[in-house]
N, C-alpha and C positions, 0 to 999 in steps of 0.2 A: 504493500500500500504506500509506504513512504517513497519507494522507488518511482511508483507511478506518479505521485504528487510532484516530485522534482522534475519528472519528464514533462508533465502537464505545465508546470510553471515555466520551464525552459521554452516550451513551444509557444506559450503566451508572450514571453519576452521577445521571441523571434517574430511574432505576429502571425503565427500559423493557426492560432485558435482565437476565438472571440468570446470574451466574458461579457455576458449580457446581464445587466442589473435591471431588475423589475422596478419601474418607477413607483413612487408612493401613490400616485394617482391611478395606478393600474386597477385598483378596486372598482373604479367607475366602469371600466371595460368588463370586468367580471359581472358586475350588476347588470350591465346592458345585455350580456350573453344570457344571464338568468331570466331577464324580463322577456327575452325573445320566446321563451316557452309559453308565456301568456298569449303572445300573438298567435302561436300555433294552436293553443287550446281554443282561442276565439274562433279561428277558421275551422277547426275540427268540429266544434259545436255547430257552426253554420251548416256544415255538410250533414251532420247527424240530423239536424232539424229538417233539412231539405229532403233527406231520405224518407223521413216520416211523412212530410207534407206531400211529396210527389210519388210515394210508394215505390222507392227504388231500394231493393233488398241487397244485403251483402251476399256474395262477394262482388256483385256488379259494380264496376268502377264508374262507368258512364252509362246513362240511360240510352236505350235503343231509340233511334230517331223516330220510329213508328209509335213510340209511347207518347201519350198526351203529356205535355209540359216537359218533355225531354230536354229541350233547350234551356229551360229555367233551371232544372237540376244540374245540367252539365256546366252551366256558367258558375254555379256555386262550387262544384267539384273542381273545375278547372282553376279557379282562383286559388284554392288551397293547394292543388297539385303544382301549380306554377311557383308558388311560394316555397314548397318543399324542394323544388328543383334548384333553387338559388340560396336557400337558407344556409347550408353548410359552407359553400364558398364565401358568402358574405361574412359569416361568423369568423372564418379563418382570416379574412382581410382585417376584420376588427381586432382580432387578437394579435396578429402580427404588427399592425400599425400601432396598437396600443403600447407596444414596447418602447416606442419613441414619442408618439403623440397620443397619450392616453385619453385626455379629455376630448380632443377632436374626434378621435376614433369612436369613443363611446357615444358622443353626440350624433355622429353620422350614422352609426348603427341604429340608434334610436329613431332617427328620421326615416331610415329604411323600414323599420318595423311599423311605424305609424303609417307609412305609405302602403305597406302590405295590408294593413287592416282596412284602410280606406279603399284600396284596390278590391279587396274581398267584398266589402259592402256595395261598392259601385257596380261590380260585375254581377252580383246577385240581384240587384234592383234594376239595373239598366242594361244588362247584357254586355256584349263586347265594348260598346261605346261608353258604358258606365265605368269602365276600368281605367280610363285615361288619366283622371286626376290622381288616383293612387299610384298609377304607373310612373307618372312624372315625379311625384314626391319620392317614390322608392328610388328612382334614379338620381335624385338629389342627394341621396345617402350612399348608394353603392358606387356610382361613378367616381366621386371624390375619393372613396376608399381605394378604388383600383389605382387611381393616379398616385395617391399618397404612398402606395406600396413601393413605388420606385424611389421616392424620397426617403422612405424608411430604409430600404435596401442600401441606398447610397450612404446614408448615415452610419448604418451598421458596418458597411464595407469601408468606412472611414474615407469616403470620397468627398464628403462635405463635412462641415463642422456643425 
């Protein structure tokens, strides 16, 4: 163990490894990640209520087009499914960026979550056109996180100060 420690310390001195210090404000990122589960629960409940309302039984993912109100159910289901498709990557962006920009990362992840809830409500009530406001708000959260990743990477690679 002591031999490994001296090897690791020597590698750090030579710049071959990177010691990352978790910032004190990283707790905001952790809370934002935790709150994202409430977003998911909200959208899951929307789907469960739509299943009952439109009589779409498990394990059917999407209602058959021949079924009455299939489009209405499918819009609710699609809003949740679309969120699930992007939830993990956006969470990773928030966590990685939170190592350098914790408050901005947490805030942008929160914006994305709020956008997903509005997206789900809009899609359920107004069909595909109803999702636009929530989609725009979501992208005001996820696109900056994507761009921020390059700044985070540059800082961690010590390309910038």
